[in-house]
N, CA, C and O atoms as CSV, one atom per row, in Angstrom:
chain,resi,resn,atom,element,x,y,z
A,1,UNK,N,N,20.957,21.707,-1.914
A,1,UNK,CA,C,19.873,21.704,-0.950
A,1,UNK,C,C,18.543,21.777,-1.692
A,1,UNK,O,O,18.413,22.482,-2.693
A,2,UNK,N,N,17.579,21.056,-1.197
A,2,UNK,CA,C,16.269,21.018,-1.832
A,2,UNK,C,C,15.540,22.352,-1.652
A,2,UNK,O,O,15.712,23.050,-0.652
A,3,UNK,N,N,14.727,22.676,-2.647
A,3,UNK,CA,C,13.925,23.893,-2.559
A,3,UNK,C,C,12.811,23.693,-1.543
A,3,UNK,O,O,12.385,22.564,-1.298
A,4,UNK,N,N,12.349,24.762,-0.965
A,4,UNK,CA,C,11.247,24.705,-0.008
A,4,UNK,C,C,9.971,24.322,-0.757
A,4,UNK,O,O,9.663,24.872,-1.814
A,5,UNK,N,N,9.243,23.373,-0.189
A,5,UNK,CA,C,7.987,22.963,-0.809
A,5,UNK,C,C,6.976,24.099,-0.762
A,5,UNK,O,O,6.907,24.821,0.233
A,6,UNK,N,N,6.188,24.272,-1.826
A,6,UNK,CA,C,5.176,25.325,-1.809
A,6,UNK,C,C,3.992,24.960,-0.917
A,6,UNK,O,O,3.176,25.826,-0.600
A,7,UNK,N,N,3.883,23.714,-0.511
A,7,UNK,CA,C,2.824,23.262,0.395
A,7,UNK,C,C,3.276,21.958,1.045
A,7,UNK,O,O,4.179,21.292,0.539
A,8,UNK,N,N,2.653,21.591,2.164
A,8,UNK,CA,C,3.038,20.395,2.901
A,8,UNK,C,C,2.133,19.218,2.556
A,8,UNK,O,O,0.908,19.338,2.566
A,9,UNK,N,N,2.740,18.102,2.258
A,9,UNK,CA,C,1.999,16.850,2.078
A,9,UNK,C,C,2.097,16.113,3.402
A,9,UNK,O,O,3.199,15.908,3.911
A,10,UNK,N,N,0.967,15.711,3.967
A,10,UNK,CA,C,0.965,15.099,5.291
A,10,UNK,C,C,1.258,13.609,5.272
A,10,UNK,O,O,2.019,13.146,6.121
A,11,UNK,N,N,0.695,12.826,4.344
A,11,UNK,CA,C,0.902,11.379,4.281
A,11,UNK,C,C,0.322,10.866,2.980
A,11,UNK,O,O,-0.435,11.577,2.318
A,12,UNK,N,N,0.659,9.660,2.606
A,12,UNK,CA,C,0.072,9.044,1.423
A,12,UNK,C,C,-1.390,8.747,1.733
A,12,UNK,O,O,-1.679,7.998,2.666
A,13,UNK,N,N,-2.297,9.308,0.983
A,13,UNK,CA,C,-3.727,9.136,1.211
A,13,UNK,C,C,-4.195,7.776,0.694
A,13,UNK,O,O,-4.690,6.941,1.451
A,14,UNK,N,N,-4.028,7.577,-0.598
A,14,UNK,CA,C,-4.390,6.280,-1.174
A,14,UNK,C,C,-3.725,6.111,-2.531
A,14,UNK,O,O,-3.253,7.067,-3.146
A,15,UNK,N,N,-3.705,4.879,-2.968
A,15,UNK,CA,C,-3.273,4.536,-4.314
A,15,UNK,C,C,-4.468,3.855,-4.957
A,15,UNK,O,O,-5.051,2.947,-4.365
A,16,UNK,N,N,-4.840,4.273,-6.147
A,16,UNK,CA,C,-5.962,3.660,-6.852
A,16,UNK,C,C,-5.441,2.530,-7.728
A,16,UNK,O,O,-4.500,2.703,-8.502
A,17,UNK,N,N,-6.078,1.364,-7.587
A,17,UNK,CA,C,-5.686,0.208,-8.390
A,17,UNK,C,C,-6.931,-0.389,-9.044
A,17,UNK,O,O,-8.040,-0.283,-8.521
A,18,UNK,N,N,-6.721,-1.010,-10.188
A,18,UNK,CA,C,-7.797,-1.710,-10.876
A,18,UNK,C,C,-7.586,-3.200,-10.674
A,18,UNK,O,O,-6.474,-3.709,-10.818
A,19,UNK,N,N,-8.669,-3.893,-10.339
A,19,UNK,CA,C,-8.577,-5.304,-9.972
A,19,UNK,C,C,-9.537,-6.141,-10.807
A,19,UNK,O,O,-10.542,-5.640,-11.310
A,20,UNK,N,N,-9.215,-7.415,-10.945
A,20,UNK,CA,C,-10.050,-8.327,-11.734
A,20,UNK,C,C,-11.315,-8.733,-10.989
A,20,UNK,O,O,-12.362,-8.925,-11.608
A,21,UNK,N,N,-11.232,-8.866,-9.666
A,21,UNK,CA,C,-12.366,-9.358,-8.877
A,21,UNK,C,C,-12.457,-8.506,-7.608
A,21,UNK,O,O,-11.625,-8.628,-6.710
A,22,UNK,N,N,-13.466,-7.652,-7.545
A,22,UNK,CA,C,-13.605,-6.727,-6.422
A,22,UNK,C,C,-13.718,-7.462,-5.084
A,22,UNK,O,O,-13.055,-7.087,-4.117
A,23,UNK,N,N,-14.542,-8.494,-5.021
A,23,UNK,CA,C,-14.734,-9.227,-3.765
A,23,UNK,C,C,-13.442,-9.901,-3.317
A,23,UNK,O,O,-13.074,-9.820,-2.145
A,24,UNK,N,N,-12.758,-10.559,-4.234
A,24,UNK,CA,C,-11.507,-11.251,-3.898
A,24,UNK,C,C,-10.483,-10.259,-3.368
A,24,UNK,O,O,-9.791,-10.549,-2.392
A,25,UNK,N,N,-10.374,-9.084,-4.002
A,25,UNK,CA,C,-9.407,-8.086,-3.560
A,25,UNK,C,C,-9.778,-7.514,-2.193
A,25,UNK,O,O,-8.903,-7.316,-1.350
A,26,UNK,N,N,-11.063,-7.248,-1.966
A,26,UNK,CA,C,-11.484,-6.757,-0.650
A,26,UNK,C,C,-11.135,-7.772,0.428
A,26,UNK,O,O,-10.652,-7.401,1.498
A,27,UNK,N,N,-11.373,-9.037,0.157
A,27,UNK,CA,C,-11.064,-10.088,1.129
A,27,UNK,C,C,-9.563,-10.155,1.392
A,27,UNK,O,O,-9.146,-10.281,2.543
A,28,UNK,N,N,-8.743,-10.071,0.339
A,28,UNK,CA,C,-7.284,-10.159,0.504
A,28,UNK,C,C,-6.773,-8.998,1.351
A,28,UNK,O,O,-6.045,-9.221,2.318
A,29,UNK,N,N,-7.140,-7.763,1.009
A,29,UNK,CA,C,-6.648,-6.601,1.749
A,29,UNK,C,C,-7.140,-6.605,3.199
A,29,UNK,O,O,-6.446,-6.117,4.091
A,30,UNK,N,N,-8.310,-7.144,3.428
A,30,UNK,CA,C,-8.824,-7.260,4.786
A,30,UNK,C,C,-8.080,-8.343,5.568
A,30,UNK,O,O,-7.627,-8.104,6.687
A,31,UNK,N,N,-7.956,-9.527,4.979
A,31,UNK,CA,C,-7.327,-10.658,5.668
A,31,UNK,C,C,-5.826,-10.460,5.862
A,31,UNK,O,O,-5.309,-10.700,6.953
A,32,UNK,N,N,-5.133,-10.032,4.834
A,32,UNK,CA,C,-3.673,-9.973,4.864
A,32,UNK,C,C,-3.169,-8.709,5.566
A,32,UNK,O,O,-2.257,-8.792,6.389
A,33,UNK,N,N,-3.742,-7.543,5.257
A,33,UNK,CA,C,-3.247,-6.293,5.828
A,33,UNK,C,C,-4.161,-5.690,6.889
A,33,UNK,O,O,-3.800,-4.696,7.519
A,34,UNK,N,N,-5.338,-6.277,7.095
A,34,UNK,CA,C,-6.245,-5.758,8.106
A,34,UNK,C,C,-6.928,-4.457,7.724
A,34,UNK,O,O,-7.426,-3.741,8.592
A,35,UNK,N,N,-6.959,-4.138,6.419
A,35,UNK,CA,C,-7.612,-2.900,5.976
A,35,UNK,C,C,-9.126,-3.068,6.032
A,35,UNK,O,O,-9.651,-4.161,5.819
A,36,UNK,N,N,-9.808,-1.981,6.320
A,36,UNK,CA,C,-11.263,-2.019,6.428
A,36,UNK,C,C,-11.886,-1.355,5.200
A,36,UNK,O,O,-11.425,-0.304,4.754
A,37,UNK,N,N,-12.944,-1.979,4.654
A,37,UNK,CA,C,-13.582,-1.413,3.457
A,37,UNK,C,C,-14.525,-0.248,3.791
A,37,UNK,O,O,-15.261,-0.285,4.777
A,38,UNK,N,N,-14.479,0.773,2.949
A,38,UNK,CA,C,-15.386,1.913,3.058
A,38,UNK,C,C,-15.957,2.196,1.682
A,38,UNK,O,O,-15.229,2.287,0.694
A,39,UNK,N,N,-17.273,2.335,1.636
A,39,UNK,CA,C,-17.947,2.734,0.403
A,39,UNK,C,C,-18.830,3.935,0.731
A,39,UNK,O,O,-19.170,4.185,1.888
A,40,UNK,N,N,-19.186,4.659,-0.305
A,40,UNK,CA,C,-19.983,5.846,-0.112
A,40,UNK,C,C,-21.144,5.830,-1.097
A,40,UNK,O,O,-20.950,5.734,-2.308
A,41,UNK,N,N,-22.337,5.925,-0.563
A,41,UNK,CA,C,-23.547,5.846,-1.379
A,41,UNK,C,C,-23.510,6.817,-2.554
A,41,UNK,O,O,-23.967,6.496,-3.650
A,42,UNK,N,N,-22.963,8.006,-2.316
A,42,UNK,CA,C,-22.929,9.031,-3.353
A,42,UNK,C,C,-22.056,8.625,-4.543
A,42,UNK,O,O,-22.248,9.136,-5.646
A,43,UNK,N,N,-21.106,7.720,-4.336
A,43,UNK,CA,C,-20.193,7.311,-5.393
A,43,UNK,C,C,-20.614,6.029,-6.076
A,43,UNK,O,O,-20.048,5.670,-7.109
A,44,UNK,N,N,-21.578,5.337,-5.535
A,44,UNK,CA,C,-21.994,4.070,-6.131
A,44,UNK,C,C,-21.141,2.913,-5.631
A,44,UNK,O,O,-20.538,3.006,-4.562
A,45,UNK,N,N,-21.083,1.810,-6.401
A,45,UNK,CA,C,-20.413,0.593,-5.923
A,45,UNK,C,C,-18.885,0.667,-5.866
A,45,UNK,O,O,-18.251,-0.157,-5.206
A,46,UNK,N,N,-18.304,1.627,-6.537
A,46,UNK,CA,C,-16.862,1.787,-6.473
A,46,UNK,C,C,-16.495,3.251,-6.679
A,46,UNK,O,O,-17.242,4.027,-7.274
A,47,UNK,N,N,-15.311,3.601,-6.161
A,47,UNK,CA,C,-14.285,2.744,-5.592
A,47,UNK,C,C,-14.663,2.231,-4.209
A,47,UNK,O,O,-15.506,2.808,-3.521
A,48,UNK,N,N,-14.026,1.143,-3.822
A,48,UNK,CA,C,-14.074,0.681,-2.450
A,48,UNK,C,C,-12.731,1.060,-1.852
A,48,UNK,O,O,-11.683,0.619,-2.324
A,49,UNK,N,N,-12.770,1.881,-0.808
A,49,UNK,CA,C,-11.540,2.249,-0.121
A,49,UNK,C,C,-11.238,1.195,0.932
A,49,UNK,O,O,-12.087,0.866,1.760
A,50,UNK,N,N,-10.024,0.673,0.892
A,50,UNK,CA,C,-9.547,-0.281,1.892
A,50,UNK,C,C,-8.519,0.486,2.718
A,50,UNK,O,O,-7.416,0.760,2.244
A,51,UNK,N,N,-8.886,0.836,3.966
A,51,UNK,CA,C,-8.099,1.797,4.721
A,51,UNK,C,C,-7.607,1.275,6.066
A,51,UNK,O,O,-8.219,0.413,6.695
A,52,UNK,N,N,-6.475,1.837,6.474
A,52,UNK,CA,C,-5.977,1.768,7.840
A,52,UNK,C,C,-5.817,3.216,8.251
A,52,UNK,O,O,-4.923,3.909,7.767
A,53,UNK,N,N,-6.668,3.668,9.131
A,53,UNK,CA,C,-6.671,5.093,9.456
A,53,UNK,C,C,-7.049,5.883,8.219
A,53,UNK,O,O,-8.119,5.675,7.647
A,54,UNK,N,N,-6.178,6.788,7.807
A,54,UNK,CA,C,-6.451,7.641,6.654
A,54,UNK,C,C,-5.681,7.201,5.412
A,54,UNK,O,O,-5.666,7.921,4.414
A,55,UNK,N,N,-5.041,6.031,5.457
A,55,UNK,CA,C,-4.195,5.591,4.359
A,55,UNK,C,C,-4.668,4.257,3.823
A,55,UNK,O,O,-5.098,3.398,4.593
A,56,UNK,N,N,-4.594,4.071,2.516
A,56,UNK,CA,C,-4.959,2.783,1.955
A,56,UNK,C,C,-4.999,2.771,0.445
A,56,UNK,O,O,-4.345,3.572,-0.224
A,57,UNK,N,N,-5.782,1.841,-0.078
A,57,UNK,CA,C,-5.934,1.697,-1.516
A,57,UNK,C,C,-7.406,1.874,-1.878
A,57,UNK,O,O,-8.303,1.513,-1.117
A,58,UNK,N,N,-7.623,2.435,-3.051
A,58,UNK,CA,C,-8.964,2.534,-3.617
A,58,UNK,C,C,-9.028,1.522,-4.746
A,58,UNK,O,O,-8.254,1.603,-5.699
A,59,UNK,N,N,-9.945,0.568,-4.645
A,59,UNK,CA,C,-10.004,-0.459,-5.679
A,59,UNK,C,C,-11.188,-0.209,-6.612
A,59,UNK,O,O,-12.294,0.123,-6.186
A,60,UNK,N,N,-10.910,-0.380,-7.881
A,60,UNK,CA,C,-11.868,-0.206,-8.961
A,60,UNK,C,C,-11.875,-1.482,-9.800
A,60,UNK,O,O,-10.861,-2.177,-9.867
A,61,UNK,N,N,-12.988,-1.797,-10.433
A,61,UNK,CA,C,-12.972,-2.957,-11.334
A,61,UNK,C,C,-12.179,-2.642,-12.600
A,61,UNK,O,O,-12.313,-1.562,-13.176
A,62,UNK,N,N,-11.366,-3.581,-13.019
A,62,UNK,CA,C,-10.612,-3.406,-14.266
A,62,UNK,C,C,-11.567,-3.536,-15.442
A,62,UNK,O,O,-12.515,-4.320,-15.406
A,63,UNK,N,N,-11.309,-2.767,-16.469
A,63,UNK,CA,C,-12.105,-2.882,-17.684
A,63,UNK,C,C,-11.468,-3.918,-18.587
A,63,UNK,O,O,-10.242,-3.987,-18.684
A,64,UNK,N,N,-12.275,-4.717,-19.243
A,64,UNK,CA,C,-11.756,-5.796,-20.079
A,64,UNK,C,C,-10.827,-5.303,-21.178
A,64,UNK,O,O,-9.861,-5.991,-21.506
A,65,UNK,N,N,-11.082,-4.149,-21.750
A,65,UNK,CA,C,-10.265,-3.649,-22.845
A,65,UNK,C,C,-8.825,-3.403,-22.419
A,65,UNK,O,O,-7.912,-3.496,-23.240
A,66,UNK,N,N,-8.610,-3.088,-21.137
A,66,UNK,CA,C,-7.264,-2.768,-20.688
A,66,UNK,C,C,-6.318,-3.952,-20.783
A,66,UNK,O,O,-5.109,-3.758,-20.913
A,67,UNK,N,N,-6.830,-5.162,-20.721
A,67,UNK,CA,C,-5.961,-6.337,-20.757
A,67,UNK,C,C,-5.339,-6.549,-22.139
A,67,UNK,O,O,-4.415,-7.349,-22.281
A,68,UNK,N,N,-5.838,-5.838,-23.164
A,68,UNK,CA,C,-5.299,-6.002,-24.512
A,68,UNK,C,C,-4.207,-4.985,-24.836
A,68,UNK,O,O,-3.644,-5.022,-25.930
A,69,UNK,N,N,-3.897,-4.084,-23.914
A,69,UNK,CA,C,-2.843,-3.100,-24.173
A,69,UNK,C,C,-1.501,-3.801,-24.315
A,69,UNK,O,O,-1.188,-4.731,-23.572
A,70,UNK,N,N,-0.720,-3.345,-25.272
A,70,UNK,CA,C,0.604,-3.929,-25.471
A,70,UNK,C,C,1.593,-3.406,-24.429
A,70,UNK,O,O,2.414,-4.166,-23.917
A,71,UNK,N,N,1.518,-2.131,-24.120
A,71,UNK,CA,C,2.439,-1.517,-23.167
A,71,UNK,C,C,1.631,-0.933,-22.024
A,71,UNK,O,O,0.997,0.113,-22.168
A,72,UNK,N,N,1.658,-1.611,-20.896
A,72,UNK,CA,C,0.925,-1.102,-19.753
A,72,UNK,C,C,1.844,-0.268,-18.876
A,72,UNK,O,O,2.925,-0.705,-18.481
A,73,UNK,N,N,1.395,0.923,-18.585
A,73,UNK,CA,C,2.081,1.745,-17.605
A,73,UNK,C,C,1.397,1.437,-16.290
A,73,UNK,O,O,0.172,1.507,-16.186
A,74,UNK,N,N,2.197,1.093,-15.274
A,74,UNK,CA,C,1.588,0.654,-14.035
A,74,UNK,C,C,2.377,1.167,-12.848
A,74,UNK,O,O,3.492,1.669,-12.987
A,75,UNK,N,N,1.788,1.032,-11.704
A,75,UNK,CA,C,2.477,1.328,-10.453
A,75,UNK,C,C,3.364,0.140,-10.153
A,75,UNK,O,O,2.903,-1.000,-10.211
A,76,UNK,N,N,4.629,0.376,-9.833
A,76,UNK,CA,C,5.531,-0.715,-9.481
A,76,UNK,C,C,5.125,-1.317,-8.144
A,76,UNK,O,O,5.000,-2.535,-8.020
A,77,UNK,N,N,4.922,-0.474,-7.152
A,77,UNK,CA,C,4.454,-0.928,-5.852
A,77,UNK,C,C,3.974,0.278,-5.062
A,77,UNK,O,O,4.211,1.421,-5.453
A,78,UNK,N,N,3.305,0.021,-3.956
A,78,UNK,CA,C,2.969,1.081,-3.026
A,78,UNK,C,C,3.286,0.588,-1.633
A,78,UNK,O,O,3.248,-0.613,-1.364
A,79,UNK,N,N,3.602,1.527,-0.739
A,79,UNK,CA,C,4.120,1.163,0.574
A,79,UNK,C,C,3.300,1.792,1.690
A,79,UNK,O,O,2.859,2.938,1.610
A,80,UNK,N,N,3.116,0.992,2.733
A,80,UNK,CA,C,2.529,1.463,3.974
A,80,UNK,C,C,3.650,1.532,5.003
A,80,UNK,O,O,4.434,0.591,5.130
A,81,UNK,N,N,3.732,2.629,5.732
A,81,UNK,CA,C,4.754,2.781,6.754
A,81,UNK,C,C,4.246,2.219,8.066
A,81,UNK,O,O,3.116,2.497,8.468
A,82,UNK,N,N,5.080,1.424,8.743
A,82,UNK,CA,C,4.740,0.850,10.043
A,82,UNK,C,C,5.918,1.031,10.990
A,82,UNK,O,O,7.049,1.236,10.550
A,83,UNK,N,N,5.651,0.953,12.300
A,83,UNK,CA,C,6.751,1.005,13.252
A,83,UNK,C,C,7.344,-0.392,13.424
A,83,UNK,O,O,6.820,-1.360,12.873
A,84,UNK,N,N,8.431,-0.501,14.182
A,84,UNK,CA,C,9.156,-1.763,14.307
A,84,UNK,C,C,8.278,-2.878,14.878
A,84,UNK,O,O,8.316,-4.010,14.396
A,85,UNK,N,N,7.498,-2.560,15.890
A,85,UNK,CA,C,6.632,-3.580,16.498
A,85,UNK,C,C,5.615,-4.107,15.491
A,85,UNK,O,O,5.418,-5.317,15.377
A,86,UNK,N,N,4.978,-3.210,14.771
A,86,UNK,CA,C,4.000,-3.627,13.760
A,86,UNK,C,C,4.661,-4.406,12.634
A,86,UNK,O,O,4.072,-5.339,12.088
A,87,UNK,N,N,5.894,-4.020,12.286
A,87,UNK,CA,C,6.633,-4.710,11.230
A,87,UNK,C,C,6.846,-6.180,11.606
A,87,UNK,O,O,6.661,-7.075,10.781
A,88,UNK,N,N,7.234,-6.412,12.849
A,88,UNK,CA,C,7.441,-7.783,13.329
A,88,UNK,C,C,6.120,-8.539,13.448
A,88,UNK,O,O,6.045,-9.719,13.104
A,89,UNK,N,N,5.079,-7.860,13.935
A,89,UNK,CA,C,3.762,-8.489,14.042
A,89,UNK,C,C,3.222,-8.868,12.671
A,89,UNK,O,O,2.617,-9.928,12.510
A,90,UNK,N,N,3.439,-8.010,11.686
A,90,UNK,CA,C,2.950,-8.279,10.333
A,90,UNK,C,C,3.592,-9.541,9.771
A,90,UNK,O,O,2.909,-10.381,9.186
A,91,UNK,N,N,4.908,-9.674,9.946
A,91,UNK,CA,C,5.589,-10.862,9.436
A,91,UNK,C,C,5.068,-12.126,10.112
A,91,UNK,O,O,4.877,-13.146,9.449
A,92,UNK,N,N,4.838,-12.073,11.410
A,92,UNK,CA,C,4.267,-13.226,12.118
A,92,UNK,C,C,2.875,-13.546,11.590
A,92,UNK,O,O,2.523,-14.711,11.407
A,93,UNK,N,N,2.091,-12.507,11.348
A,93,UNK,CA,C,0.746,-12.681,10.801
A,93,UNK,C,C,0.788,-13.344,9.429
A,93,UNK,O,O,0.022,-14.268,9.157
A,94,UNK,N,N,1.681,-12.873,8.567
A,94,UNK,CA,C,1.791,-13.431,7.222
A,94,UNK,C,C,2.181,-14.910,7.281
A,94,UNK,O,O,1.660,-15.723,6.517
A,95,UNK,N,N,3.090,-15.252,8.182
A,95,UNK,CA,C,3.483,-16.651,8.344
A,95,UNK,C,C,2.286,-17.474,8.836
A,95,UNK,O,O,2.033,-18.573,8.342
A,96,UNK,N,N,1.561,-16.932,9.805
A,96,UNK,CA,C,0.413,-17.642,10.381
A,96,UNK,C,C,-0.672,-17.920,9.338
A,96,UNK,O,O,-1.275,-18.993,9.344
A,97,UNK,N,N,-0.921,-16.968,8.453
A,97,UNK,CA,C,-1.974,-17.170,7.443
A,97,UNK,C,C,-1.424,-17.724,6.132
A,97,UNK,O,O,-2.140,-17.814,5.136
A,98,UNK,N,N,-0.143,-18.095,6.145
A,98,UNK,CA,C,0.513,-18.699,4.985
A,98,UNK,C,C,0.506,-17.770,3.765
A,98,UNK,O,O,0.260,-18.203,2.640
A,99,UNK,N,N,0.782,-16.482,4.016
A,99,UNK,CA,C,0.858,-15.479,2.944
A,99,UNK,C,C,2.328,-15.260,2.605
A,99,UNK,O,O,3.088,-14.804,3.459
A,100,UNK,N,N,2.746,-15.572,1.379
A,100,UNK,CA,C,4.160,-15.389,1.031
A,100,UNK,C,C,4.570,-13.920,1.044
A,100,UNK,O,O,3.806,-13.040,0.646
A,101,UNK,N,N,5.788,-13.678,1.509
A,101,UNK,CA,C,6.344,-12.327,1.487
A,101,UNK,C,C,7.850,-12.423,1.343
A,101,UNK,O,O,8.456,-13.464,1.592
A,102,UNK,N,N,8.439,-11.301,0.933
A,102,UNK,CA,C,9.892,-11.224,0.748
A,102,UNK,C,C,10.432,-10.092,1.608
A,102,UNK,O,O,9.955,-8.961,1.517
A,103,UNK,N,N,11.420,-10.386,2.439
A,103,UNK,CA,C,12.081,-9.371,3.260
A,103,UNK,C,C,13.228,-8.752,2.466
A,103,UNK,O,O,13.964,-9.458,1.777
A,104,UNK,N,N,13.378,-7.426,2.564
A,104,UNK,CA,C,14.531,-6.756,1.954
A,104,UNK,C,C,15.084,-5.719,2.933
A,104,UNK,O,O,14.334,-4.980,3.570
A,105,UNK,N,N,16.403,-5.684,3.035
A,105,UNK,CA,C,17.095,-4.706,3.862
A,105,UNK,C,C,17.536,-3.571,2.942
A,105,UNK,O,O,18.415,-3.755,2.100
A,106,UNK,N,N,16.921,-2.393,3.106
A,106,UNK,CA,C,17.252,-1.222,2.299
A,106,UNK,C,C,18.125,-0.242,3.082
A,106,UNK,O,O,18.071,0.964,2.842
A,107,UNK,N,N,18.907,-0.739,3.989
A,107,UNK,CA,C,19.816,0.005,4.846
A,107,UNK,C,C,19.062,0.960,5.782
A,107,UNK,O,O,19.054,0.742,6.994
A,108,UNK,N,N,18.444,1.986,5.259
A,108,UNK,CA,C,17.703,2.928,6.090
A,108,UNK,C,C,16.348,2.369,6.514
A,108,UNK,O,O,15.790,2.764,7.537
A,109,UNK,N,N,15.837,1.454,5.715
A,109,UNK,CA,C,14.527,0.851,5.958
A,109,UNK,C,C,14.621,-0.662,5.827
A,109,UNK,O,O,15.448,-1.180,5.076
A,110,UNK,N,N,13.776,-1.360,6.555
A,110,UNK,CA,C,13.534,-2.779,6.313
A,110,UNK,C,C,12.136,-2.863,5.718
A,110,UNK,O,O,11.227,-2.147,6.139
A,111,UNK,N,N,11.973,-3.735,4.745
A,111,UNK,CA,C,10.689,-3.861,4.064
A,111,UNK,C,C,10.328,-5.315,3.848
A,111,UNK,O,O,11.194,-6.182,3.736
A,112,UNK,N,N,9.030,-5.561,3.791
A,112,UNK,CA,C,8.532,-6.837,3.303
A,112,UNK,C,C,7.615,-6.529,2.133
A,112,UNK,O,O,6.891,-5.534,2.133
A,113,UNK,N,N,7.661,-7.399,1.140
A,113,UNK,CA,C,6.858,-7.232,-0.066
A,113,UNK,C,C,5.913,-8.410,-0.204
A,113,UNK,O,O,6.283,-9.563,0.017
A,114,UNK,N,N,4.677,-8.086,-0.576
A,114,UNK,CA,C,3.642,-9.089,-0.827
A,114,UNK,C,C,3.064,-8.817,-2.202
A,114,UNK,O,O,3.311,-7.763,-2.788
A,115,UNK,N,N,2.307,-9.752,-2.708
A,115,UNK,CA,C,1.635,-9.566,-3.992
A,115,UNK,C,C,0.155,-9.840,-3.805
A,115,UNK,O,O,-0.234,-10.903,-3.323
A,116,UNK,N,N,-0.678,-8.861,-4.193
A,116,UNK,CA,C,-2.120,-9.049,-4.039
A,116,UNK,C,C,-2.645,-9.948,-5.160
A,116,UNK,O,O,-1.883,-10.319,-6.052
A,117,UNK,N,N,-3.941,-10.307,-5.131
A,117,UNK,CA,C,-4.474,-11.255,-6.124
A,117,UNK,C,C,-4.344,-10.812,-7.578
A,117,UNK,O,O,-4.393,-11.653,-8.476
A,118,UNK,N,N,-4.177,-9.501,-7.836
A,118,UNK,CA,C,-4.042,-9.013,-9.205
A,118,UNK,C,C,-2.607,-8.688,-9.581
A,118,UNK,O,O,-2.353,-8.099,-10.632
A,119,UNK,N,N,-1.663,-9.073,-8.720
A,119,UNK,CA,C,-0.263,-8.865,-9.040
A,119,UNK,C,C,0.306,-7.525,-8.611
A,119,UNK,O,O,1.461,-7.234,-8.925
A,120,UNK,N,N,-0.462,-6.687,-7.899
A,120,UNK,CA,C,0.082,-5.435,-7.387
A,120,UNK,C,C,1.048,-5.762,-6.257
A,120,UNK,O,O,0.755,-6.588,-5.392
A,121,UNK,N,N,2.194,-5.108,-6.274
A,121,UNK,CA,C,3.190,-5.330,-5.230
A,121,UNK,C,C,2.951,-4.363,-4.081
A,121,UNK,O,O,2.902,-3.149,-4.279
A,122,UNK,N,N,2.802,-4.906,-2.884
A,122,UNK,CA,C,2.485,-4.134,-1.691
A,122,UNK,C,C,3.664,-4.230,-0.725
A,122,UNK,O,O,4.148,-5.323,-0.432
A,123,UNK,N,N,4.117,-3.087,-0.238
A,123,UNK,CA,C,5.260,-3.049,0.676
A,123,UNK,C,C,4.817,-2.545,2.044
A,123,UNK,O,O,4.022,-1.610,2.146
A,124,UNK,N,N,5.335,-3.168,3.082
A,124,UNK,CA,C,5.298,-2.605,4.427
A,124,UNK,C,C,6.732,-2.215,4.736
A,124,UNK,O,O,7.641,-3.031,4.580
A,125,UNK,N,N,6.949,-0.982,5.173
A,125,UNK,CA,C,8.304,-0.502,5.382
A,125,UNK,C,C,8.448,0.103,6.768
A,125,UNK,O,O,7.528,0.732,7.291
A,126,UNK,N,N,9.619,-0.100,7.347
A,126,UNK,CA,C,9.898,0.354,8.709
A,126,UNK,C,C,11.265,1.012,8.735
A,126,UNK,O,O,12.268,0.388,8.389
A,127,UNK,N,N,11.305,2.263,9.143
A,127,UNK,CA,C,12.573,2.988,9.177
A,127,UNK,C,C,13.481,2.400,10.265
A,127,UNK,O,O,13.013,2.012,11.335
A,128,UNK,N,N,14.782,2.340,9.974
A,128,UNK,CA,C,15.753,1.745,10.879
A,128,UNK,C,C,16.731,2.767,11.456
A,128,UNK,O,O,17.593,2.421,12.263
A,129,UNK,N,N,16.595,4.005,11.044
A,129,UNK,CA,C,17.455,5.082,11.534
A,129,UNK,C,C,16.559,6.178,12.105
A,129,UNK,O,O,15.335,6.069,12.040
A,130,UNK,N,N,17.137,7.201,12.648
A,130,UNK,CA,C,16.371,8.309,13.194
A,130,UNK,C,C,15.551,8.985,12.089
A,130,UNK,O,O,16.100,9.411,11.073
A,131,UNK,N,N,14.242,9.077,12.296
A,131,UNK,CA,C,13.396,9.769,11.313
A,131,UNK,C,C,13.826,11.217,11.171
A,131,UNK,O,O,13.830,11.758,10.065
A,132,UNK,N,N,14.181,11.839,12.257
A,132,UNK,CA,C,14.596,13.251,12.212
A,132,UNK,C,C,15.807,13.434,11.308
A,132,UNK,O,O,15.865,14.382,10.525
A,133,UNK,N,N,16.784,12.519,11.415
A,133,UNK,CA,C,17.969,12.617,10.571
A,133,UNK,C,C,17.659,12.265,9.119
A,133,UNK,O,O,18.125,12.940,8.200
A,134,UNK,N,N,16.878,11.217,8.913
A,134,UNK,CA,C,16.607,10.776,7.542
A,134,UNK,C,C,15.773,11.802,6.771
A,134,UNK,O,O,16.062,12.092,5.610
A,135,UNK,N,N,14.739,12.349,7.416
A,135,UNK,CA,C,13.822,13.269,6.747
A,135,UNK,C,C,14.175,14.744,6.980
A,135,UNK,O,O,13.341,15.621,6.751
A,136,UNK,N,N,15.391,15.018,7.427
A,136,UNK,CA,C,15.753,16.387,7.845
A,136,UNK,C,C,15.508,17.444,6.777
A,136,UNK,O,O,15.159,18.577,7.110
A,137,UNK,N,N,15.680,17.105,5.510
A,137,UNK,CA,C,15.490,18.094,4.451
A,137,UNK,C,C,14.044,18.221,3.995
A,137,UNK,O,O,13.719,19.106,3.204
A,138,UNK,N,N,13.166,17.337,4.493
A,138,UNK,CA,C,11.772,17.403,4.052
A,138,UNK,C,C,10.834,17.910,5.144
A,138,UNK,O,O,9.668,18.198,4.875
A,139,UNK,N,N,11.332,18.019,6.366
A,139,UNK,CA,C,10.499,18.458,7.488
A,139,UNK,C,C,10.738,19.932,7.749
A,139,UNK,O,O,11.859,20.434,7.663
A,140,UNK,N,N,9.658,20.600,8.069
A,140,UNK,CA,C,9.770,22.047,8.337
A,140,UNK,C,C,9.539,22.324,9.794
A,140,UNK,O,O,9.590,23.479,10.218
């Protein structure tokens, strides 16, 4: 049995990614996933938060020196959770705007994977079983 968490995490807040072209990435996340850009004067031109509600990605400009690294440690992918209706609507939207995606059946979840302009893998995932049963050991 899992140990009791010392504190509760409510949801994934954001994932920070570095991108080659800030404008192109803002346009992609807005057009493909419907995320809205938020900037804050106190922080300057970046990060730009691309959000749906309280969840999203923070985009930063990539530094040129990073492209010369031999071994890059990177995020494999990040996932946004959606309900079944939104999952189906998203796939229709991707087809309508001619955005390639890959469907995968993960038994407990169905997912679609997309690739943003900088090669980051983005997942939309929808639970297919009872959330109460699946998350029983993580909910208090």
